[in-house]
Biopython code that builds the backbone (N, CA, C, O; Angstrom):
import numpy as np
from Bio.PDB.StructureBuilder import StructureBuilder

atoms = [
    (1, "MET", "N", (-18.600, -12.397, -11.620)),
    (1, "MET", "CA", (-17.304, -12.849, -12.042)),
    (1, "MET", "C", (-17.535, -14.100, -12.891)),
    (1, "MET", "O", (-18.371, -14.938, -12.554)),
    (2, "ARG", "N", (-16.819, -14.216, -13.951)),
    (2, "ARG", "CA", (-16.954, -15.379, -14.829)),
    (2, "ARG", "C", (-15.941, -16.443, -14.449)),
    (2, "ARG", "O", (-14.747, -16.171, -14.328)),
    (3, "LEU", "N", (-16.433, -17.649, -14.263)),
    (3, "LEU", "CA", (-15.578, -18.787, -13.951)),
    (3, "LEU", "C", (-15.766, -19.839, -15.022)),
    (3, "LEU", "O", (-16.827, -19.929, -15.640)),
    (4, "SER", "N", (-14.742, -20.627, -15.237)),
    (4, "SER", "CA", (-14.895, -21.757, -16.150)),
    (4, "SER", "C", (-15.933, -22.703, -15.541)),
    (4, "SER", "O", (-16.107, -22.730, -14.323)),
    (5, "PRO", "N", (-16.612, -23.465, -16.371)),
    (5, "PRO", "CA", (-17.604, -24.399, -15.829)),
    (5, "PRO", "C", (-17.010, -25.363, -14.793)),
    (5, "PRO", "O", (-17.660, -25.695, -13.802)),
    (6, "GLU", "N", (-15.775, -25.805, -15.031)),
    (6, "GLU", "CA", (-15.135, -26.735, -14.097)),
    (6, "GLU", "C", (-14.890, -26.083, -12.736)),
    (6, "GLU", "O", (-15.143, -26.688, -11.694)),
    (7, "LEU", "N", (-14.397, -24.848, -12.757)),
    (7, "LEU", "CA", (-14.127, -24.147, -11.508)),
    (7, "LEU", "C", (-15.434, -23.816, -10.794)),
    (7, "LEU", "O", (-15.512, -23.916, -9.570)),
    (8, "ASP", "N", (-16.452, -23.425, -11.545)),
    (8, "ASP", "CA", (-17.746, -23.127, -10.951)),
    (8, "ASP", "C", (-18.324, -24.365, -10.264)),
    (8, "ASP", "O", (-18.893, -24.264, -9.177)),
    (9, "ASP", "N", (-18.179, -25.519, -10.889)),
    (9, "ASP", "CA", (-18.658, -26.768, -10.281)),
    (9, "ASP", "C", (-17.915, -27.071, -8.979)),
    (9, "ASP", "O", (-18.526, -27.463, -7.985)),
    (10, "LYS", "N", (-16.598, -26.886, -8.992)),
    (10, "LYS", "CA", (-15.804, -27.132, -7.782)),
    (10, "LYS", "C", (-16.198, -26.166, -6.664)),
    (10, "LYS", "O", (-16.324, -26.561, -5.505)),
    (11, "LEU", "N", (-16.391, -24.901, -7.025)),
    (11, "LEU", "CA", (-16.774, -23.895, -6.041)),
    (11, "LEU", "C", (-18.150, -24.215, -5.462)),
    (11, "LEU", "O", (-18.364, -24.093, -4.256)),
    (12, "ALA", "N", (-19.075, -24.620, -6.317)),
    (12, "ALA", "CA", (-20.423, -24.971, -5.852)),
    (12, "ALA", "C", (-20.375, -26.160, -4.895)),
    (12, "ALA", "O", (-21.064, -26.170, -3.875)),
    (13, "ALA", "N", (-19.567, -27.153, -5.225)),
    (13, "ALA", "CA", (-19.446, -28.330, -4.357)),
    (13, "ALA", "C", (-18.849, -27.942, -3.008)),
    (13, "ALA", "O", (-19.313, -28.403, -1.965)),
    (14, "LEU", "N", (-17.833, -27.106, -3.028)),
    (14, "LEU", "CA", (-17.205, -26.665, -1.788)),
    (14, "LEU", "C", (-18.187, -25.837, -0.952)),
    (14, "LEU", "O", (-18.243, -25.981, 0.269)),
    (15, "ALA", "N", (-18.950, -24.981, -1.609)),
    (15, "ALA", "CA", (-19.934, -24.162, -0.904)),
    (15, "ALA", "C", (-20.983, -25.047, -0.224)),
    (15, "ALA", "O", (-21.380, -24.784, 0.911)),
    (16, "ARG", "N", (-21.423, -26.084, -0.916)),
    (16, "ARG", "CA", (-22.385, -27.017, -0.305)),
    (16, "ARG", "C", (-21.769, -27.703, 0.908)),
    (16, "ARG", "O", (-22.405, -27.798, 1.957)),
    (17, "GLU", "N", (-20.533, -28.181, 0.770)),
    (17, "GLU", "CA", (-19.848, -28.878, 1.873)),
    (17, "GLU", "C", (-19.672, -27.971, 3.086)),
    (17, "GLU", "O", (-19.830, -28.408, 4.226)),
    (18, "ARG", "N", (-19.355, -26.743, 2.838)),
    (18, "ARG", "CA", (-19.079, -25.805, 3.935)),
    (18, "ARG", "C", (-20.311, -25.039, 4.376)),
    (18, "ARG", "O", (-20.258, -24.240, 5.311)),
    (19, "LYS", "N", (-21.439, -25.293, 3.687)),
    (19, "LYS", "CA", (-22.706, -24.628, 3.996)),
    (19, "LYS", "C", (-22.570, -23.099, 3.953)),
    (19, "LYS", "O", (-23.022, -22.378, 4.842)),
    (20, "ARG", "N", (-21.939, -22.658, 2.896)),
    (20, "ARG", "CA", (-21.745, -21.229, 2.648)),
    (20, "ARG", "C", (-22.066, -20.957, 1.199)),
    (20, "ARG", "O", (-22.159, -21.884, 0.394)),
    (21, "SER", "N", (-22.237, -19.696, 0.861)),
    (21, "SER", "CA", (-22.530, -19.361, -0.537)),
    (21, "SER", "C", (-21.245, -19.327, -1.360)),
    (21, "SER", "O", (-20.148, -19.163, -0.826)),
    (22, "LYS", "N", (-21.408, -19.485, -2.660)),
    (22, "LYS", "CA", (-20.259, -19.376, -3.564)),
    (22, "LYS", "C", (-19.651, -17.981, -3.455)),
    (22, "LYS", "O", (-18.430, -17.830, -3.493)),
    (23, "SER", "N", (-20.496, -16.966, -3.319)),
    (23, "SER", "CA", (-20.008, -15.587, -3.218)),
    (23, "SER", "C", (-19.142, -15.388, -1.978)),
    (23, "SER", "O", (-18.108, -14.723, -2.040)),
    (24, "GLU", "N", (-19.566, -15.968, -0.847)),
    (24, "GLU", "CA", (-18.766, -15.851, 0.381)),
    (24, "GLU", "C", (-17.393, -16.488, 0.193)),
    (24, "GLU", "O", (-16.373, -15.902, 0.556)),
    (25, "LEU", "N", (-17.377, -17.686, -0.376)),
    (25, "LEU", "CA", (-16.094, -18.374, -0.572)),
    (25, "LEU", "C", (-15.209, -17.622, -1.557)),
    (25, "LEU", "O", (-14.006, -17.487, -1.335)),
    (26, "ALA", "N", (-15.800, -17.132, -2.648)),
    (26, "ALA", "CA", (-15.010, -16.395, -3.641)),
    (26, "ALA", "C", (-14.461, -15.106, -3.044)),
    (26, "ALA", "O", (-13.310, -14.747, -3.291)),
    (27, "SER", "N", (-15.282, -14.406, -2.258)),
    (27, "SER", "CA", (-14.832, -13.166, -1.631)),
    (27, "SER", "C", (-13.692, -13.434, -0.655)),
    (27, "SER", "O", (-12.712, -12.690, -0.614)),
    (28, "GLU", "N", (-13.826, -14.507, 0.135)),
    (28, "GLU", "CA", (-12.770, -14.874, 1.078)),
    (28, "GLU", "C", (-11.469, -15.221, 0.347)),
    (28, "GLU", "O", (-10.384, -14.821, 0.770)),
    (29, "ALA", "N", (-11.589, -15.962, -0.746)),
    (29, "ALA", "CA", (-10.400, -16.343, -1.516)),
    (29, "ALA", "C", (-9.722, -15.123, -2.132)),
    (29, "ALA", "O", (-8.495, -15.025, -2.125)),
    (30, "ILE", "N", (-10.507, -14.202, -2.659)),
    (30, "ILE", "CA", (-9.941, -12.994, -3.269)),
    (30, "ILE", "C", (-9.266, -12.134, -2.203)),
    (30, "ILE", "O", (-8.175, -11.612, -2.430)),
    (31, "ALA", "N", (-9.907, -11.983, -1.038)),
    (31, "ALA", "CA", (-9.317, -11.184, 0.043)),
    (31, "ALA", "C", (-7.989, -11.780, 0.489)),
    (31, "ALA", "O", (-7.023, -11.052, 0.716)),
    (32, "THR", "N", (-7.939, -13.085, 0.614)),
    (32, "THR", "CA", (-6.691, -13.754, 1.018)),
    (32, "THR", "C", (-5.608, -13.536, -0.020)),
    (32, "THR", "O", (-4.472, -13.209, 0.325)),
    (33, "PHE", "N", (-5.952, -13.714, -1.296)),
    (33, "PHE", "CA", (-4.981, -13.506, -2.367)),
    (33, "PHE", "C", (-4.450, -12.077, -2.351)),
    (33, "PHE", "O", (-3.241, -11.862, -2.441)),
    (34, "VAL", "N", (-5.349, -11.097, -2.235)),
    (34, "VAL", "CA", (-4.943, -9.688, -2.265)),
    (34, "VAL", "C", (-4.026, -9.373, -1.088)),
    (34, "VAL", "O", (-3.011, -8.697, -1.259)),
    (35, "ASP", "N", (-4.373, -9.857, 0.109)),
    (35, "ASP", "CA", (-3.524, -9.602, 1.278)),
    (35, "ASP", "C", (-2.128, -10.200, 1.102)),
    (35, "ASP", "O", (-1.126, -9.535, 1.364)),
    (36, "ILE", "N", (-2.068, -11.434, 0.664)),
    (36, "ILE", "CA", (-0.771, -12.104, 0.491)),
    (36, "ILE", "C", (0.034, -11.438, -0.611)),
    (36, "ILE", "O", (1.233, -11.207, -0.450)),
    (37, "ASP", "N", (-0.610, -11.126, -1.730)),
    (37, "ASP", "CA", (0.109, -10.523, -2.845)),
    (37, "ASP", "C", (0.608, -9.125, -2.484)),
    (37, "ASP", "O", (1.730, -8.757, -2.833)),
    (38, "ALA", "N", (-0.220, -8.344, -1.785)),
    (38, "ALA", "CA", (0.200, -7.001, -1.371)),
    (38, "ALA", "C", (1.391, -7.077, -0.424)),
    (38, "ALA", "O", (2.334, -6.295, -0.542)),
    (39, "TRP", "N", (1.346, -8.030, 0.526)),
    (39, "TRP", "CA", (2.475, -8.216, 1.450)),
    (39, "TRP", "C", (3.740, -8.555, 0.672)),
    (39, "TRP", "O", (4.804, -7.991, 0.926)),
    (40, "GLN", "N", (3.617, -9.483, -0.281)),
    (40, "GLN", "CA", (4.781, -9.916, -1.053)),
    (40, "GLN", "C", (5.354, -8.766, -1.881)),
    (40, "GLN", "O", (6.570, -8.573, -1.913)),
    (41, "VAL", "N", (4.495, -8.011, -2.542)),
    (41, "VAL", "CA", (4.964, -6.882, -3.357)),
    (41, "VAL", "C", (5.666, -5.854, -2.476)),
    (41, "VAL", "O", (6.701, -5.312, -2.864)),
    (42, "ALA", "N", (5.112, -5.580, -1.292)),
    (42, "ALA", "CA", (5.738, -4.614, -0.379)),
    (42, "ALA", "C", (7.112, -5.095, 0.067)),
    (42, "ALA", "O", (8.052, -4.302, 0.112)),
    (43, "ARG", "N", (7.249, -6.381, 0.399)),
    (43, "ARG", "CA", (8.557, -6.910, 0.832)),
    (43, "ARG", "C", (9.565, -6.862, -0.321)),
    (43, "ARG", "O", (10.729, -6.523, -0.110)),
    (44, "ILE", "N", (9.133, -7.191, -1.515)),
    (44, "ILE", "CA", (10.033, -7.145, -2.675)),
    (44, "ILE", "C", (10.497, -5.709, -2.906)),
    (44, "ILE", "O", (11.681, -5.463, -3.136)),
    (45, "THR", "N", (9.558, -4.764, -2.844)),
    (45, "THR", "CA", (9.904, -3.353, -3.046)),
    (45, "THR", "C", (10.895, -2.890, -1.984)),
    (45, "THR", "O", (11.873, -2.212, -2.301)),
    (46, "GLU", "N", (10.649, -3.251, -0.724)),
    (46, "GLU", "CA", (11.583, -2.898, 0.355)),
    (46, "GLU", "C", (12.968, -3.480, 0.095)),
    (46, "GLU", "O", (13.978, -2.797, 0.265)),
    (47, "SER", "N", (13.008, -4.725, -0.311)),
    (47, "SER", "CA", (14.288, -5.397, -0.545)),
    (47, "SER", "C", (15.045, -4.750, -1.696)),
    (47, "SER", "O", (16.257, -4.548, -1.616)),
    (48, "LEU", "N", (14.332, -4.427, -2.761)),
    (48, "LEU", "CA", (14.990, -3.776, -3.899)),
    (48, "LEU", "C", (15.504, -2.398, -3.512)),
    (48, "LEU", "O", (16.612, -2.016, -3.890)),
    (49, "ASP", "N", (14.706, -1.653, -2.761)),
    (49, "ASP", "CA", (15.148, -0.332, -2.297)),
    (49, "ASP", "C", (16.400, -0.451, -1.429)),
    (49, "ASP", "O", (17.336, 0.338, -1.555)),
    (50, "GLU", "N", (16.401, -1.453, -0.545)),
    (50, "GLU", "CA", (17.559, -1.675, 0.321)),
    (50, "GLU", "C", (18.794, -2.041, -0.498)),
    (50, "GLU", "O", (19.889, -1.541, -0.240)),
    (51, "ALA", "N", (18.610, -2.914, -1.484)),
    (51, "ALA", "CA", (19.743, -3.322, -2.319)),
    (51, "ALA", "C", (20.293, -2.140, -3.110)),
    (51, "ALA", "O", (21.505, -1.990, -3.259)),
    (52, "ARG", "N", (19.394, -1.308, -3.610)),
    (52, "ARG", "CA", (19.830, -0.140, -4.396)),
    (52, "ARG", "C", (20.516, 0.904, -3.529)),
    (52, "ARG", "O", (21.285, 1.718, -4.039)),
    (53, "SER", "N", (20.249, 0.892, -2.217)),
    (53, "SER", "CA", (20.837, 1.891, -1.319)),
    (53, "SER", "C", (22.299, 1.580, -1.014)),
    (53, "SER", "O", (23.017, 2.411, -0.459)),
    (54, "GLY", "N", (22.731, 0.376, -1.380)),
    (54, "GLY", "CA", (24.103, -0.009, -1.106)),
    (54, "GLY", "C", (24.282, -0.695, 0.237)),
    (54, "GLY", "O", (25.407, -0.975, 0.654)),
    (55, "ALA", "N", (23.169, -0.966, 0.916)),
    (55, "ALA", "CA", (23.253, -1.669, 2.209)),
    (55, "ALA", "C", (23.844, -3.055, 1.988)),
    (55, "ALA", "O", (23.619, -3.665, 0.942)),
    (56, "PRO", "N", (24.598, -3.558, 2.961)),
    (56, "PRO", "CA", (25.174, -4.891, 2.793)),
    (56, "PRO", "C", (24.066, -5.938, 2.689)),
    (56, "PRO", "O", (23.042, -5.849, 3.367)),
    (57, "GLY", "N", (24.289, -6.913, 1.842)),
    (57, "GLY", "CA", (23.298, -7.955, 1.638)),
    (57, "GLY", "C", (23.884, -9.334, 1.868)),
    (57, "GLY", "O", (25.044, -9.483, 2.251)),
    (58, "VAL", "N", (23.063, -10.328, 1.630)),
    (58, "VAL", "CA", (23.472, -11.723, 1.772)),
    (58, "VAL", "C", (23.522, -12.329, 0.381)),
    (58, "VAL", "O", (22.595, -12.155, -0.410)),
    (59, "LEU", "N", (24.603, -13.039, 0.078)),
    (59, "LEU", "CA", (24.734, -13.660, -1.232)),
    (59, "LEU", "C", (23.736, -14.800, -1.394)),
    (59, "LEU", "O", (23.443, -15.528, -0.445)),
    (60, "HIS", "N", (23.226, -14.942, -2.598)),
    (60, "HIS", "CA", (22.259, -15.995, -2.908)),
    (60, "HIS", "C", (22.778, -17.376, -2.519)),
    (60, "HIS", "O", (22.032, -18.202, -1.994)),
    (61, "GLU", "N", (24.043, -17.617, -2.777)),
    (61, "GLU", "CA", (24.615, -18.930, -2.495)),
    (61, "GLU", "C", (24.520, -19.270, -1.005)),
    (61, "GLU", "O", (24.251, -20.415, -0.642)),
    (62, "GLY", "N", (24.739, -18.281, -0.156)),
    (62, "GLY", "CA", (24.641, -18.509, 1.279)),
    (62, "GLY", "C", (23.219, -18.838, 1.708)),
    (62, "GLY", "O", (23.003, -19.716, 2.544)),
    (63, "VAL", "N", (22.257, -18.136, 1.139)),
    (63, "VAL", "CA", (20.851, -18.406, 1.445)),
    (63, "VAL", "C", (20.476, -19.790, 0.932)),
    (63, "VAL", "O", (19.787, -20.540, 1.624)),
    (64, "ALA", "N", (20.921, -20.135, -0.275)),
    (64, "ALA", "CA", (20.601, -21.450, -0.850)),
    (64, "ALA", "C", (21.150, -22.574, 0.018)),
    (64, "ALA", "O", (20.459, -23.565, 0.255)),
    (65, "ARG", "N", (22.385, -22.434, 0.496)),
    (65, "ARG", "CA", (22.967, -23.456, 1.378)),
    (65, "ARG", "C", (22.157, -23.594, 2.665)),
    (65, "ARG", "O", (21.919, -24.703, 3.143)),
    (66, "TRP", "N", (21.738, -22.459, 3.218)),
    (66, "TRP", "CA", (20.950, -22.461, 4.441)),
    (66, "TRP", "C", (19.614, -23.180, 4.222)),
    (66, "TRP", "O", (19.232, -24.043, 5.013)),
    (67, "VAL", "N", (18.912, -22.822, 3.155)),
    (67, "VAL", "CA", (17.612, -23.444, 2.868)),
    (67, "VAL", "C", (17.778, -24.944, 2.620)),
    (67, "VAL", "O", (16.971, -25.745, 3.093)),
    (68, "GLU", "N", (18.804, -25.319, 1.894)),
    (68, "GLU", "CA", (19.038, -26.747, 1.616)),
    (68, "GLU", "C", (19.340, -27.528, 2.889)),
    (68, "GLU", "O", (19.156, -28.745, 2.924)),
    (69, "SER", "N", (19.803, -26.841, 3.941)),
    (69, "SER", "CA", (20.134, -27.538, 5.184)),
    (69, "SER", "C", (18.904, -27.791, 6.062)),
    (69, "SER", "O", (18.977, -28.547, 7.031)),
    (70, "TRP", "N", (17.784, -27.164, 5.727)),
    (70, "TRP", "CA", (16.575, -27.335, 6.543)),
    (70, "TRP", "C", (16.156, -28.803, 6.551)),
    (70, "TRP", "O", (16.270, -29.492, 5.537)),
    (71, "ASP", "N", (15.681, -29.267, 7.672)),
    (71, "ASP", "CA", (15.167, -30.635, 7.855)),
    (71, "ASP", "C", (16.215, -31.705, 7.585)),
    (71, "ASP", "O", (15.870, -32.832, 7.230)),
    (72, "THR", "N", (17.477, -31.372, 7.747)),
    (72, "THR", "CA", (18.534, -32.363, 7.537)),
    (72, "THR", "C", (19.116, -32.835, 8.867)),
    (72, "THR", "O", (19.918, -33.767, 8.903)),
    (73, "GLY", "N", (18.714, -32.196, 9.948)),
    (73, "GLY", "CA", (19.323, -32.506, 11.235)),
    (73, "GLY", "C", (20.609, -31.729, 11.456)),
    (73, "GLY", "O", (21.183, -31.768, 12.544)),
    (74, "ARG", "N", (21.059, -31.030, 10.438)),
    (74, "ARG", "CA", (22.288, -30.212, 10.542)),
    (74, "ARG", "C", (22.024, -28.840, 9.923)),
    (74, "ARG", "O", (22.771, -28.371, 9.064)),
    (75, "GLU", "N", (20.938, -28.207, 10.383)),
    (75, "GLU", "CA", (20.574, -26.908, 9.812)),
    (75, "GLU", "C", (21.650, -25.872, 10.104)),
    (75, "GLU", "O", (22.112, -25.740, 11.237)),
    (76, "LEU", "N", (22.034, -25.155, 9.085)),
    (76, "LEU", "CA", (23.013, -24.083, 9.220)),
    (76, "LEU", "C", (22.363, -22.870, 9.866)),
    (76, "LEU", "O", (21.138, -22.745, 9.879)),
    (77, "HIS", "N", (23.192, -21.975, 10.404)),
    (77, "HIS", "CA", (22.684, -20.714, 10.932)),
    (77, "HIS", "C", (22.267, -19.828, 9.766)),
    (77, "HIS", "O", (22.823, -19.908, 8.670)),
    (78, "ARG", "N", (21.274, -18.983, 10.028)),
    (78, "ARG", "CA", (20.808, -18.048, 9.007)),
    (78, "ARG", "C", (21.964, -17.148, 8.593)),
    (78, "ARG", "O", (22.655, -16.592, 9.447)),
    (79, "PRO", "N", (22.180, -17.000, 7.286)),
    (79, "PRO", "CA", (23.292, -16.138, 6.850)),
    (79, "PRO", "C", (23.045, -14.674, 7.209)),
    (79, "PRO", "O", (21.912, -14.194, 7.188)),
    (80, "ARG", "N", (24.097, -14.002, 7.529)),
    (80, "ARG", "CA", (24.035, -12.581, 7.901)),
    (80, "ARG", "C", (24.729, -11.753, 6.835)),
    (80, "ARG", "O", (25.644, -12.232, 6.165)),
    (81, "PRO", "N", (24.295, -10.512, 6.677)),
    (81, "PRO", "CA", (24.979, -9.623, 5.726)),
    (81, "PRO", "C", (26.434, -9.428, 6.143)),
    (81, "PRO", "O", (26.756, -9.350, 7.329)),
    (82, "LYS", "N", (27.293, -9.353, 5.149)),
    (82, "LYS", "CA", (28.706, -9.077, 5.446)),
    (82, "LYS", "C", (28.859, -7.607, 5.772)),
    (82, "LYS", "O", (28.269, -6.745, 5.121)),
    (83, "LYS", "N", (29.653, -7.336, 6.780)),
    (83, "LYS", "CA", (29.894, -5.940, 7.169)),
    (83, "LYS", "C", (30.900, -5.334, 6.218)),
    (83, "LYS", "O", (31.875, -5.970, 5.818)),
    (84, "SER", "N", (30.638, -4.085, 5.865)),
    (84, "SER", "CA", (31.523, -3.397, 4.910)),
    (84, "SER", "C", (32.837, -3.024, 5.528)),
    (84, "SER", "O", (33.691, -2.441, 4.860)),
]
sb = StructureBuilder()
sb.init_structure("model")
sb.init_model(0)
sb.init_chain("A")
sb.init_seg("    ")
for serial, (resi, resn, name, xyz) in enumerate(atoms, 1):
    if name == "N":
        sb.init_residue(resn, " ", resi, " ")
    sb.init_atom(name, np.array(xyz, "f"), 0.0, 1.0, " ", f" {name:<3s}", serial, name[0])
structure = sb.get_structure()
């Protein structure tokens, strides 16, 4: 795999610190990325399929208000889909 000289230097330094090979660290990083990205793509696909099916959903504004309330001491309840 080709890396920029700067990234290769950082990877080499990290490998020395962790007493592992650059290949081991790169393989671990790629595996983690692939697992996370595959999970995310699957959830997005599920959500789009659900939305296209006409299932009730939650409005963006409700989710935004909920997220903005996190760590405020007055966290709102998680928004629920409206019943048809």
